[in-house]
Kinemage of the C-alpha trace (Angstrom):
@kinemage 1
@onewidth
@group {chain A} dominant
@subgroup {mainchain}
@vectorlist {calphas} color= white
{ca met a 1} P 104.653 77.740 126.850
{ca ile a 2} L 106.492 79.435 129.685
{ca asp a 3} L 110.180 78.914 129.077
{ca gly a 4} L 110.402 78.909 125.280
{ca phe a 5} L 113.224 76.889 123.748
{ca gln a 6} L 115.852 75.381 126.022
{ca pro a 7} L 119.292 73.914 125.171
{ca thr a 8} L 120.179 70.296 125.823
{ca arg a 9} L 123.544 68.744 126.697
{ca asp a 10} L 123.737 66.883 123.394
{ca gly a 11} L 123.560 70.024 121.226
{ca ala a 12} L 119.838 70.054 120.467
{ca val a 13} L 117.129 72.468 121.618
{ca val a 14} L 113.727 71.563 123.033
{ca ala a 15} L 110.393 73.274 123.625
{ca thr a 16} L 106.993 72.201 124.862
{ca phe a 17} L 103.917 73.705 123.216
{ca ala a 18} L 100.289 73.563 124.228
{ca gly a 19} L 98.227 72.091 121.408
{ca trp a 20} L 96.719 75.453 120.480
{ca glu a 21} L 100.188 77.046 120.319
{ca ala a 22} L 101.484 74.322 118.021
{ca asp a 23} L 98.345 74.605 115.899
{ca leu a 24} L 98.779 78.384 115.633
{ca leu a 25} L 102.362 77.893 114.437
{ca arg a 26} L 101.145 75.338 111.884
{ca ile a 27} L 98.460 77.742 110.621
{ca leu a 28} L 100.912 80.646 110.298
{ca ala a 29} L 103.487 78.441 108.546
{ca gly a 30} L 100.790 77.121 106.203
{ca gln a 31} L 99.699 80.650 105.332
{ca leu a 32} L 103.329 81.498 104.606
{ca val a 33} L 103.682 78.549 102.211
{ca glu a 34} L 100.456 79.522 100.467
{ca leu a 35} L 101.569 83.150 100.110
{ca leu a 36} L 104.962 82.149 98.710
{ca arg a 37} L 103.416 79.699 96.232
{ca asn a 38} L 100.446 81.791 95.038
{ca glu a 39} L 102.228 83.190 91.975
{ca met a 40} L 103.359 80.914 89.175
{ca ala a 41} L 106.441 82.068 87.305
{ca glu a 42} L 106.122 82.304 83.537
{ca pro a 43} L 109.043 81.356 81.250
{ca arg a 44} L 110.771 84.525 80.037
{ca ser a 45} L 113.207 83.096 77.521
{ca ala a 46} L 113.311 80.698 74.588
{ca asp a 47} L 116.989 79.983 75.285
{ca pro a 48} L 117.345 76.191 75.782
{ca leu a 49} L 120.119 76.611 78.368
{ca glu a 50} L 118.047 79.002 80.473
{ca gln a 51} L 115.063 76.655 80.199
{ca leu a 52} L 117.263 73.764 81.284
{ca leu a 53} L 118.480 75.713 84.315
{ca asp a 54} L 114.924 76.941 85.026
{ca phe a 55} L 115.709 80.659 85.205
{ca thr a 56} L 112.016 81.517 85.016
{ca gly a 57} L 111.545 83.701 88.039
{ca pro a 58} L 109.467 86.872 88.096
{ca thr a 59} L 110.989 90.104 86.806
{ca ser a 60} L 108.722 92.615 88.531
{ca ala a 61} L 108.253 93.354 92.223
{ca pro a 62} L 105.429 91.447 93.955
{ca glu a 63} L 102.191 93.337 94.497
{ca asp a 64} L 101.561 91.817 97.924
{ca pro a 65} L 103.203 94.050 100.574
{ca val a 66} L 104.545 91.060 102.534
{ca leu a 67} L 106.199 89.570 99.456
{ca ala a 68} L 107.558 93.019 98.594
{ca arg a 69} L 109.205 93.095 102.048
{ca phe a 70} L 110.537 89.562 101.608
{ca phe a 71} L 111.950 90.323 98.155
{ca pro a 72} L 112.851 94.012 97.906
{ca thr a 73} L 114.025 95.553 94.649
{ca ala a 74} L 117.803 95.201 94.344
{ca tyr a 75} L 118.442 98.157 92.031
{ca ile a 76} L 116.053 101.038 92.682
{ca asp a 77} L 117.392 103.203 89.827
{ca asp a 78} L 117.750 100.474 87.198
{ca glu a 79} L 114.527 98.658 86.387
{ca glu a 80} L 116.118 96.305 83.859
{ca ala a 81} L 118.945 95.239 86.197
{ca ala a 82} L 116.452 94.850 89.047
{ca gly a 83} L 114.256 92.627 86.871
{ca glu a 84} L 117.165 90.440 85.824
{ca phe a 85} L 118.403 90.126 89.414
{ca arg a 86} L 114.899 89.180 90.564
{ca arg a 87} L 114.493 86.644 87.745
{ca phe a 88} L 117.636 84.768 88.782
{ca thr a 89} L 117.208 84.945 92.569
{ca glu a 90} L 113.608 85.234 93.711
{ca gly a 91} L 112.539 81.678 92.859
{ca thr a 92} L 115.335 80.202 94.955
{ca leu a 93} L 114.598 82.564 97.836
{ca arg a 94} L 110.891 81.682 97.727
{ca asp a 95} L 111.703 77.975 97.723
{ca gly a 96} L 113.944 78.373 100.755
{ca lys a 97} L 111.333 80.267 102.741
{ca ala a 98} L 108.626 77.763 101.786
{ca arg a 99} L 110.885 74.845 102.795
{ca asn a 100} L 111.495 76.417 106.212
{ca ala a 101} L 107.754 76.904 106.759
{ca ala a 102} L 107.055 73.321 105.660
{ca leu a 103} L 109.766 72.152 108.088
{ca val a 104} L 107.913 73.818 110.972
{ca ile a 105} L 104.678 72.085 109.962
{ca asp a 106} L 106.372 68.697 109.496
{ca thr a 107} L 108.210 68.966 112.833
{ca leu a 108} L 105.038 69.776 114.757
{ca glu a 109} L 103.082 66.966 113.131
{ca ala a 110} L 105.921 64.469 113.626
{ca ala a 111} L 105.920 65.482 117.314
{ca gly a 112} L 102.258 64.498 117.610
{ca leu a 113} L 100.140 67.471 116.539
{ca pro a 114} L 96.983 65.910 115.072
{ca pro a 115} L 95.741 66.969 111.608
{ca glu a 116} L 92.841 68.770 113.274
{ca leu a 117} L 92.923 69.973 116.840
{ca gly a 118} L 89.766 69.098 118.744
{ca glu a 119} L 88.715 69.900 122.270
{ca glu a 120} L 91.208 67.461 123.808
{ca ser a 121} L 94.180 68.783 125.719
{ca val a 122} L 97.368 68.128 123.746
{ca thr a 123} L 100.996 68.880 124.569
{ca ile a 124} L 103.636 68.865 121.841
{ca asp a 125} L 107.317 68.322 122.684
{ca val a 126} L 109.635 69.558 119.923
{ca glu a 127} L 113.326 68.711 119.763
{ca leu a 128} L 115.490 70.295 117.074
{ca glu a 129} L 119.031 69.564 115.999
{ca arg a 130} L 121.108 72.526 114.819
{ca asp a 131} L 120.136 72.544 111.113
{ca pro a 132} L 116.374 72.261 111.664
{ca ala a 133} L 116.679 74.875 114.414
{ca met a 134} L 118.182 77.283 111.875
{ca gly a 135} L 115.237 76.616 109.549
{ca trp a 136} L 112.836 77.361 112.405
{ca met a 137} L 114.680 80.616 113.177
{ca lys a 138} L 114.330 81.756 109.577
{ca cys a 139} L 110.653 80.824 109.478
{ca leu a 140} L 109.924 82.658 112.741
{ca thr a 141} L 111.644 85.718 111.262
{ca asp a 142} L 109.450 85.487 108.160
{ca met a 143} L 106.280 85.032 110.229
{ca arg a 144} L 107.115 88.105 112.316
{ca leu a 145} L 107.933 90.197 109.255
{ca ala a 146} L 104.677 89.125 107.594
{ca leu a 147} L 102.631 90.054 110.677
{ca ala a 148} L 104.475 93.353 111.144
{ca thr a 149} L 103.840 94.267 107.518
{ca arg a 150} L 100.133 93.380 107.651
{ca leu a 151} L 99.672 95.284 110.920
{ca gly a 152} L 101.842 98.270 110.011
{ca val a 153} L 104.107 97.850 113.040
{ca glu a 154} L 106.723 100.585 113.296
{ca gln a 155} L 109.704 101.133 115.541
{ca asp a 156} L 108.897 102.496 119.014
{ca asp a 157} L 105.106 102.261 118.592
{ca asp a 158} L 104.558 99.881 121.540
{ca ala a 159} L 102.349 102.436 123.321
{ca tyr a 160} L 99.913 102.465 120.412
{ca trp a 161} L 99.522 98.686 120.463
{ca ala a 162} L 99.209 98.636 124.262
{ca ser a 163} L 96.370 101.177 124.007
{ca leu a 164} L 94.202 98.944 121.804
{ca pro a 165} L 91.304 97.201 123.567
{ca thr a 166} L 91.853 93.475 124.050
{ca glu a 167} L 88.850 92.620 121.857
{ca asp a 168} L 90.413 94.439 118.880
{ca pro a 169} L 91.680 91.822 116.383
{ca arg a 170} L 94.786 93.963 115.834
{ca his a 171} L 95.609 93.652 119.538
{ca gln a 172} L 95.374 89.868 119.280
{ca ala a 173} L 97.540 89.808 116.138
{ca tyr a 174} L 100.106 92.021 117.863
{ca gln a 175} L 100.173 89.583 120.784
{ca met a 176} L 100.995 86.839 118.274
{ca tyr a 177} L 103.754 89.042 116.856
{ca gly a 178} L 105.234 89.443 120.348
{ca trp a 179} L 104.926 85.719 121.050
{ca leu a 180} L 106.766 84.859 117.837
{ca gly a 181} L 109.503 87.283 118.904
{ca phe a 182} L 109.758 85.485 122.259
{ca leu a 183} L 110.055 82.114 120.493
{ca gln a 184} L 112.674 83.484 118.141
{ca glu a 185} L 114.718 85.012 120.974
{ca thr a 186} L 114.656 81.867 123.110
{ca leu a 187} L 115.518 79.699 120.086
{ca val a 188} L 118.536 81.849 119.198
{ca glu a 189} L 119.739 81.762 122.803
{ca ala a 190} L 119.123 78.007 123.155
{ca val a 191} L 121.076 77.228 119.968
{ca ala a 192} L 123.949 79.418 121.184
{ca asn a 193} L 124.019 77.559 124.518
{ca ser a 194} L 123.229 74.015 123.347
{ca gly a 195} L 125.787 71.447 124.423
{ca asn a 196} L 126.961 73.688 127.291
{ca lys a 197} L 124.620 72.466 130.003
């Protein structure tokens, strides 16, 4: 991928991925879905109305650092209010993030990415209308935040990452982080300019 996402005259955006790039996006999106779905919420109330409305979200902060970044505590000084806020909101937020990640996977596979990538050379052309493009933007943001959290990326620490040897797995992961940022930036710009060509 050289140019990232590009706008089209009819209001869509397009990008061409090498097979390995599309497969990497699918893997990262799949890991995101798995992370978001790895905790089952337990019912917290016997109230029939609450059960009907499925207000069964978690009441404590996630232990995983990425999930803790995704779903920060709303009320630092009030544990009970924070728990109630989390119970009523986190499930919906998780579902939204998981749907966006699944959208990325579905889009890539609908565009021709095979279930398993072999040695063959594959090119994947992706075209997104505005709503799916917004889902992709959100998923790319989540992927970048997850990688930044796992790596411990901080503001203005580019020199540290540039100093790592290329064989260091952290260097490779940081390259992925930068690539996701490039995709995100070109997607935002393409959506802003779509229909203006």
